[in-house]
N, C-alpha and C positions, 0 to 999 in steps of 0.2 A: 788751785785751778779756778776757784770761784772768784767772782769780782762783782762790784756793784752793777746793777742793771743800767745805770746811767753812764757808767764809764765805758767808753768805746776803746777797746784794745786795738793796737796798731794793725794786727792781722785782719780786723773787721772794718777798717776805715774805708777801704774800697767798696765794700758791700754797702756801707752807710751812705757814701757819696752818690751812689747810683740811684737811690730811692727816696721818694717823698712819702714818709710814713703817715702823713695826714691824708694821703690818697690811697696808697696801696695797702691791702690787708695783710701783707707780709709782716712777720714779727720784726721789731727793731733789734738792733745789735745788742746782744747779751751773751754772756758766757756761762749761763746756767748749764749744769751738766745733766745729761739725760741718759746715763748708763742704766743697764738693767740691775736687778736686785743683787746680782753677784758682782757688780762693779765692772762688768765687761763693757768696753766701748761699743757704741751703736753704729749702724750704717743705715743708709736709706737710699733708695732709688726712686726719684720722682719723675713722673712722665709729664712732659711740659709741651703743650701745644701752643707755641708762640707763632712767630712768622712761619715756622715749620716745626714739625714734630721732632722731638729729641728726648733723650733721657739724661737726667742729672744724677750722677753717682757721687755719693758723699760718705766720707769716713770720719768718724769722730776721733779727734786727737788733741790732747791738751786744751780742752775747753772750746774747740771750734770744730767746724765741719770742713775738712779738706774736700774740694769740689771739682768735678770734671764733667763737662758736657759730652755725652756719648751719642752722636747722631743716630746710629743704628741700634743702640741698646745692647745689653749683654747677650751672650750666646754660649751654650754649653759645649759647642764644638771647638776643640783646641786649635783646629786649623783656621778658624775664623778670628782674625785679628781686627778688633774694632777701634777706630780712631777715637781718642778721648782728649778733649781740649781742657787743660788745667785752667780753671777760672777762679774768681775771687773766693776767699773763704767765706763761709756762711755761719751764722750763729747756730748753736745746738738746738735752739727753739725751732729752727726752720725744719727740723726733721719730721715734725708732725703737720706741717703746713699743707693744706689743700684749699683751693679757691681760685678765683679769677682775678688776675692782675689787670687793672683797667688801662686802656690807652690814654695818653701816650707814654705811660710808665715804662721803664726798662723791663724787658721780658714780658710785655703785655700778652696775656693769654691765660689758659686754664692749666692748673697744676693738680695732679693727683699723686698720692703715695702708691707707687707701683709695687714696691717691696720694702721691707724693713726687718731689722734683726740686730744681731751682734756680730762682731768680727774679731779675729785673733791674728795679730801680726806674726809673721814668721821672721824672727830677728828684730832688730831695733828699728821701729818705723821712722824715727827722726832721721837716723843715718840713711835709711832707705830713701826718704824724700830728697835728701841732699845728693845722694848718689844717682837718683833717677831710677830706682828699681824698688818696687814694693811687692812682696809676696804675702798673701794673707788667706785665711780661711773664713768663709761666710756661713752664718747660721741664720737664714731668713725663711720667709714663707714660700719663696720661689727659687732663691739662689742658695746653693750649698757647695761645699768642697773648696778646693784650692783655686785661687785666681791670682793674676799678676798684672801690675801696671808698670810699663817701661817707657821712660822718656826717649823720644826719637828726634826732638828738635835740637837745634844748636842754640848757643847762648844769645846770638844776635837775631834769632828768628822773631817775627812779630807775635806769633802765638806759641805758647808752651804746649807742644803737642806730645801726647803719650799714646801708647797702644794698650788696650785693655783686652785680656783674653783669659780663657779657662785653661788651667793646668790639667794635665792628664792624671785622672784618678778614678775612683769608682763612680763618680758622678758625671763624668764627661760622656757625651754621646753625639753622634753625627747630626749635623743640621738637617740632613735629608730625612732623618727619623724624628727629630724633635726640635721645634722652634719655640722656645719659652716665651718669646715676645708675642707670638700669635696664639699660643696655647693658653696663656694666662694674661690677658690684656688689661684686666680691671684693677681698681683700687683695692688694696688690702685693708683699708680703713672701712670702706663700705661693704666689702665682701671678704672678710677674714678667712684665710685658708688653714691656719695653724702651721706649725713648722714643717717644712718639706721633709726634714729628717724624721719626723714622726709619721708622716704620710707614707713615705717611700724609703723605709730603712734599708740602706744599701748593705750595711754589715748586719746580716740577718741574725736574729736572736737564736741562741742555741736551741735546737729542736730535739724531740725524742729523748734519747738517753743523755743528751748534753744539757737538758734542763737542770737548773740549780736544784740542789737537794731539797726534799720536802721539809718545809719549816712549819711545824705545828706549835711553835712556842706561844702563840696567842690563844691556844685552846684553854678551856676552863674545865676543871673537874666539876661534874654536875650529874644529877640523876636524869634519866632520859625523859624528855617532855612527853606527856600523854597525847598532846595535840601540837601540831605545828602548821601554821599558815604558810603557803608557798610565797616565794618572791615573785612579783609580777613585773613585766616590762612596760615601759612607756613607748608609744609610737614615735619613731624618729621622723621628723619632717624632712630632714636631710642627713646624709651620712656624716659622722664625725670626721674632721680632718686633722685632729690632733689628739693626743692622749694615747694610752696603752690599752688596747682592747683585745679581748679574746673573741674570735669570730666563729660562730657555729651556724649550721643550716637551721632555718626555721622549719621544724618538722611538722608535717601535715597530719596531726594526730590528736590524741587525748593526753592531757597532762595527768600524771599519776605520781603520788608520793608513796614510797615504800617504808613502812615501819617494821623493823625486825627486833624482836625481844626474845632472847633465849631460843632462837630457832623458830618462833612463831611469827609468821609474816602477815601483814595487813597491807592491802593496796587501796589507797584513798584518793578520790578525785579532788579536784580543786575546791569543790563545794563541800567536802567532808564525807561523801558517800563511800561506803565500803564495797569495793568491787572485787574483793579477793576471790570469791567463788567463781567469778567469770573466767579467771585465768589460772587454772591449776598448774599448768606447766611453768608459768612465771613464778608462782608461789614456791614450787619445788626448787627451781634454779636459784632463787633468792635465798632460800633456807640453806643452800649448800655453800654460800659465800663464806670466806674465812673471817667471820666476825661473830660476836655474841649479841651485840645490840647496835642498832644504828638507824638513822633517818637518811634516806636517799631520795633524790629528786630526778625526775626524767619524764619521758613522753613515749607512749606506745604508738606504733604505726605499722602499716603494711608496706613493703617495698614491691613495686612493680617496675621491672627493668631497671632496678637500682635506685628508683626514686620513690619518695613517699606518695601513697595514694589514699586519700581520705575516704573515697567511696568504697574502696575495697575493705578498709578498716571497718566501716559501718556494717558491711555484710559479715565480716569475720568475727566480730565480737560475740555474737550469739550463734555462730554457725560452725561448719566443719573446718573452716580455714583458720580457726582459733590458734592452731599450732604454728601458723605462719606469722603471727604477730611478733614484732621485735620491740623490746623495751630498751630505748636509748637512754642511758643514765648520764647526767651532766653535772650533778652536784652531790656533795656529801656534807650533811649538816651536823651529824652526831655520830660518834663511833666509840663503842666500848668504854663508856663512862666519861667521855670528853665531849663537851659542846664545842663544835668547830666553827660556829657561825661568825666569830670574829677573826678567824684565820683568813688570810688573803685567798681570793678565788683560785689563783693559779696553784696554790699549794693544796687546797681542798681537792681540786681536780686531779692533781698528781697522785694524791693518796687514793682517790677513787679508782684511778687507772690501775694501781697496784692491786686493789681488791678484785678487779675484773679480769686479771690476766688469765686465769684458768676457769672463767665463768662458762655457763652453758651457752648453746647456740642462740637462744632468744634474748640474752642479755648482752648489750654492747655499750662500749664507751662512746659518747658523742664526741666525734673528733672536732678539732678546730683547725683553721686555715691560717698559715703564716704568710699572709700577703696583704697589701693595702686594701682597706674596706671597699673602695670603689671598684677595684679589680675583681674582688670576690663577688660583689653585688651584681656586676655586669654578667659574670659567668652564671650566677644563680638565675638571673632573669632569662638568659639564653636557654637554660635547661628547663625552664618552666617551673622552677621552684617558687614556693610562696614568698620567700625572702630570707633574711638573715636575722640571727640574734647576736647582738654585740654587748659584751659584758666587761666592765672595768676589771682589768687584770688583778688589781690589788684590793678589790671591794669586798666587804663582809657580806654575809647572807642576811638580808633584811626582809621580814614578812611584809606583804603589801606591795603596792606599786611604787617603783623607784626609778630614778634616772641613771642609776649605775648599770641597769639592764635596759637595753633598747631593742625594739623590734623594728626592722627595716623591711617594708613591704615592697615587693617587686610587682605585685598585682593588687587591684582594688578588691578586697575580700574582707568580710567581717561577719560576726554573728548578728542576727536580727530576730526579733520576737515574732512568733507566729500568732497573729491576731484574728485570723479568719481563713476561710478557704472556699473554693468553688468546686463544683463537680466537673468531671471530664465529660464533655458532650458525647453521648453514645456509649459510654462505658460506666455501667452501674458499679458503685462501690469504689471508684477511683477518684483521687484528687486531681483537679485540673490546674489549679493555681493556689498559691499560698499568699495571703494578705499579710503584709509585714509592718513592723513598727520598731521603735526604739524609744528609750526614755530621754526626756529633756526635763531635768529636775525630777519631780514626782509625777509627771504627766507623760502619757504615751503620745508619740508623734508618728503619724503615718509615714511609712517608708516605701510605699508602692507595692508591687507584687512580683512574684517569680512564677513562671509556668513552664520552665524547661529544666533539664538536668536529671530527670528520673525516668525509669522504665515502668512498665505496667506493674511489676511486683512491688516496687517502691511506692507507686501511687496507691496501691491497695493497702500497704502498711501504714502510710500516712493517714488514709481514711480511717482505719481501725483505731489509730491513736487519737484522732481529732474528734470523732463522733461523740465520745463520752465527755468531751470538754465544751460542747456547744452551749451557747448562752445567748440570751436576747440583748444583753447589754453591749453597747458599742464601745470599743476601747478608746476611741478618740473622736474628734469632731468630723464625722463622715461627710457632712455637707461641705465643709471647708476643704476637705481633702478632694472631693469630686470637683469642686470649683477650681482646684489647682490641677485639673486633668490628671487625677491621682492614678488611675489605672484603666487599661483597656483589657478587661478580663475575658477569659474563655467563656463560651456559651455554657449556661447551667446556673443552678441556684447558688446563692451566697449564704454562708453562715459565719457568724462571729464565734470565737472560742475564748475560753479563759486564757489569758496571756501567760502561759507557763512553759510552753515548748520554745526551744531556741534552734534556729536553723543557721547553718553556715552558707553564705551566699557570695558568689563572685559576680562582679558587675563592671560595666564599662565606665560609669561615672556617676557622681551625684549631680542631680539637676539643681537649679537655683532654688527650688522649693523643698530641697532636702529629701528627694525621692531617688531611689536607685534606677538606673537605666540599663537595659539589656542584661538583666540579671539571670544567673544560672545557679540552680540549687546544687550544693555539694554534699549535704547530709545534715542530720540532726546533731546538735551538741547536747547530749544527755548529761554531760559533765559540768555544764555551766548554768547558773541560775539566771532566770529571765530578768530579775531585778537589777542585774549588773550591766545590762546591755545598753550602751549609749552609742551615739554616732562617733565613729573614729574619723581621723583625717584621711587624706588621700594617700597615694603611693609615696614612698620615700624617694626624694630626689637625690641623685648622685651629684657630687660637686661638679661645677662647670669646667674645671680644668680638664684638658684633653689627654687621651691616651697617646702613646707613641704610635702614630699612624704608620702602617705599612702600605705605602702607595706604590702601585705598579707604574713603571715608566714615569717617575716623578719629574724628570727633566723635559718631558714632551711639551712643546710650545703650544699654548692654546690661543694666545693673542700676541703676535709678534710686534704690534704697534706699541705696546707698553711692556712687553717682556713677561707676560703672565704665563706661568707654567702650570702643568697639571697639579703639581704639589701645592702651588699657591691657591688654586681653585678648591681642591679638596680641603685644605686647611681652613680656607674661608668658610666653607659650609660647616665644617666641624665647629668652628668658633662661634657661629651664629645659630647653631642648632636650637638652643634654648629659646631664642626669640622667634625663630622661623617655624618650628613645629606646630605651635597653636594655629598658624595660618594654613598648614598643610593637613593636619590630622583629620582623617575620615573623609577628606575631599578627593573625589576622583581627579587624577592628575594627568596632564599631557606634558611630556618632557622633550626638550630640544637637545639632541645629542650631537656632539662634534668630535668624532673619532680622530680626525686629522687636523683639529683646530678650527677656529671660526672662519678661517679663510677657505677651508675645504668644504666638502659636502655636509650639509646639515639635514637632519630628518627628525620628524616628530615620532614619539612612541607613546601610545595611549594604552596599549594592552600588553599582556605578559608573554605572548607567543614568540616574539622576535628574539629577545635576549633575556636570559634569566638574571635577575638582580636579587640576590639573597636579602631578605628582610622586607621587601615590598610586599604588600598584601594584595592578592588577586581576589576580587569579589565575584560571586557566582553570576553566571549568565542571566539568571532570572532577575537580577538587579536592573538590567537594561536588555530586554528581549531582543533577539536577532543580532546582538552584538557580542563580540568576545568579552571576557571578564575585564572589568575596569580595575585600575590600580590605584592604591593610596599609599602615601608615604607617612607612616605613623610614628616612626621611631628614629633615633639617632642612627642606628645601624642601617636602616633603610635609606636615610638621606645620604650617608657616606657611601653606601653600596652603589647608589645611583651616580654619585660624583666619581667614584672609581671607574664606572663604566662610561665616563666622558659626558655625562649630562651637564649641560651648562645652565639651561633655563627650566624652571618649574612653573607650569601654568595650572591653575585650579578652577574647578567648577564653582558656581555660586551656591551650590547645595552640597550637603554631606551625603555619604553613601547610606547612612541610616534613614535619611528622608530625601531620597533622590529627586522626587518630582516637585519639591517645594523649596525654592531658593531662600536662603537666610540672609541675603544681601543683594543690593542692586549697585552696579558700578557704572560710573560715567568716566569714560576714557577721553581726556582732553588732548587731542592730537593736532598740533599746529601745522597749517599748510605752508606752502612756499611763500617766503617773504614776511612771515609773521615774526615779530620781535618777541623776545622772551617776556618783556613787560606786559604784552598783550595776553600771554598765557596766564600770567599771574592775575590779571584783571578778570579773565574768563573764569578762573577758579573762584574768585570772590563773588562773581555774579551767580554762578551755579549754586554756591553755598547760600547766597541770599534768597534765591528762589526756593530752595529746599526748606530753608527756615520759615518762609512764608507759608509753606505747606505743612509746617509742624514737624519737620524731619531734621534730625541731627545727622551730620556727616563728618567723616574722618578723611584725612588727606595723606597721600603718599606720592613720592616721585615714581615715575614709570621705569626708571633706569635707562630710558631712551630719550625721546624728544619732549615728552609731555608729562602730565600729572594724572593721577587717578583719584576720583572723589568716590568714597565708599559709604553706603548707607546700610546699617545692619537692620535686618527684618526679623519678624517673629515666625517666619516659615509657615504661614497659614495659607498663602496663595500659591497657585501653581505657576509654572514658568510662563504660560500664555498670558496670564493677567499681569505678571510683573513686567514682562517685555512690552506689553501694550502701554503700561504706565510710563516706562522709560522712554519709549518712542514718542508718546504724547508730550512728555516733559521736554525732550530735546527739540521737537518741532515747535513747541511754544517759545523756547529760547530763540530759535532761528527766525521765527516769525516776528518776535518782539524786537530783537536786536540783529537784523540781517547783516549789518556791516561787520559784526563781530563773529557770528556763529554760522556754522553750516550743519545741516542734519543729513546731508547726502554724501555718501562715500565717493571715493574717486578723487585723484589728485587735482583734476581740473575744477572740481566743485569746491575746493577749499583754499584756493589761492588767496592769500591775504586774510584768511579766516581760521578760526579754531573749529575743527570738526569734533563734535561730541559724539562718540561712538556708543550707541545704545545696543548694538548688535551683540555686545558681550553678555547680554542678559537673556539670551535664548538657551533652550535646552541643549546641553552638550557643548556650549561655548565656554571658553576659558580666558583667564586674564593672568598675566605674570604675577606670581605670588609675592607678598612682602618678603624682602631680603633676597629674592632671586636675582642672580646675575643675568646679564643680557648678552647674547651672542653677537655683539657688535664691537667694532674697534673701541678700545678703552674699557670695555667690560663694565659698564655702569651697573648699578644695583638699585632695585626698587626699595626705597627707604620710607618707612612711616615717619611722618613729621607732624608737628602741631600746627594749627592754623596761625599761631603767633609767629612761627618761623617762615611763613609763606613769603614775606617780602625780602627775606634774607637769601632765598634760594636763587642760585645762579643758572641752573639748568635742570632738566629732568634726569640727568646723569651726573649730578653733583658728587655723588659718592660712587666709588667703584670697588672692585674686589680687593684692591690694595689699601684702600683708605676707610672702608665702611666700618670694619670692626674696631679700628682705632677711634673713629668718631663715637661709636657706641660706648666705649669705655669712659668717655667724659660726660655721658648723659646720666643725670641723677634720677630722671623720671621717664617712664615709658609714656609717650604722648598718646598711645592707644590703650592705656590701662582701663579706661571706662568703656571701651568699645564692646567688650565681651558681655557686659551686663546691660546693654542698651538696645535690645531687640525692640523694633517698632512696628506698629501696624500701618499698612498702606491705605486702609479703608478711607480714612478722613482725607488723606492727601489726594486720593483719586477723585473724590467728590469735589474738592476745592479746585483741582486742575480742570475738571469739566466745566 
């Protein structure tokens, strides 16, 4: 099947004649074979935005890629028959091609690899091509199961037309429930997903008593270790999308190892401290297990309403509720003369489960979940759990931190060192706040403070623990910390302490200075040494592929002018959630709802009392006195909940709920009046940017989704709305005065005929602007799209992208044009002086 790279085989002659390889980056004709290690032929689906968007489906056969152009792309619904035009064969090298084919080359446009993998023909594929019928199984990152290609054209037809569709099997599903094109629009080269068969195994692994027999053949005869360091997990920045993982709950408790030797039990913390005497009931139940000697690994916790509760555990350890502590066991490293650490995890756990069958009430086997990680992670987050533990099913037990054990965090939470404390105003002998830190190398770094999360009893206990640790030595550079606006502490004296105690803290986010924001105390970690505390990453991100959305009334028409349905709108918001949420999170929102479509009655909703939308966060009335609670859309669930309730537009404040009175951006809305050409809007944007630049301010650009453009300037949130609005008004009036033939600073249609009105009113308290990626409730359903300034001259209108095209456009973008926006907060002080 191999041949010289320079020899062009007849099947590839058409491919070669259509292209100038001195110009196009496409690979020249070759018949090098790109099968996988097992020798299975490959397939690829390339997403190609040429004169119009389409998908190129290619099957490797006899050293070439058989190719079909599929305008609408693949679909898992067997009822959906997709047209596929048989085109020229391509070289196997083409399977990995991504790039832009320049004009006027054949197929000019951008190509990405939308899916790839291997395929298995059902029957003889050569005879199938001759007969015009191919049945095959796909093993890709997006496509799986049985598929079919059937020729429908006649011999004398101009095009060789086929139909491409899904065969009915365990992978097929209705289009109304799942649209793989919209759910997974991106390149698998830039965003690998792993095999879909690993992510969503349709033929479930045997569970419970159907599990394969315990296999301890890898065990080694050995004397029992006197000491054993626990295996530790690495924080997962994102959930694994391939591989075989055992998924457990991340228990909110203390890690304990149990060593049993001839009936004598010792319970040891991660740091090696002996806590046996603290838990006599656990000691008794462990001694009753059917073994002579062993090492077991697990975690103690207290369950409240069926969920782990760390605060309750703190109280229970030395109190009356000690008997309520549950010891969840998840691993078995040594048993009766055999070292099991090289035995695969699943087999160690299976043997552990056997040992615990008749155990006491306080000993439990830590269960695992037979479901895709993303699905379990979502459920854990909804329940308020800390997260998940993911462990390679076939991995050995290795002391120390490894990547075969991963911890996936659903919340921002970690241990921090107590470096100091303040007194509680008016309460003698109580801690008001804890001053926190973490190690960077061998130096302590300020982490801010925490002043909530405890009652009076805990505040007194903290005081008693910290007073003996007082020291005059400062743990880190205090002046530098204060210069970074380190903490706003409660009234009262401040004391530094020896950095030996560790606190568990939950918080909203890390600031750019490495300080926790909106922290809440969960308890002390007496089981963890301070020297091991470093800053961990953020929350674990679930993969961006979408769940099978259950949409109510999916067929309802939202915009009859372009045929957009409610299903189209909800799926759009689901597909852009990762881009859109940073622009929505913690910002009070006003939503435009269209229950009967955009041609019907529209109304704004700013507060929670009219219609409940699960997932949206309602903020206390004290946030904005004399007004009902404000709403924020902070999660994917909240975004989709709003879309399910017929929300079309999302408009946000210029400030966040956590700092409501101080805007962190100023927006200039460029709105063309009657008779203004689009070229004039582009020129207006250039002039606005130029003036901002003269004032020392950087600005970012987005389309409005309607007629105009938005120019956005990020601020450091130090000025209130009054001062920021005055600046924006002065700025716009200066524009209108300097170039009156181009700009208007006065609202009203009669005042902007032939001019661009720059709306500064968007910068007042309580005013809102359409958020980035929001759809607009106008015919065509344009979308507000962030773009780079380099793209400005290429824009054709403020509604260049819409609900049906925006997400496809994003799948071809290699870089976020607003990536630097979030770290570019600017002061207005100098600009205000210059403008005056």
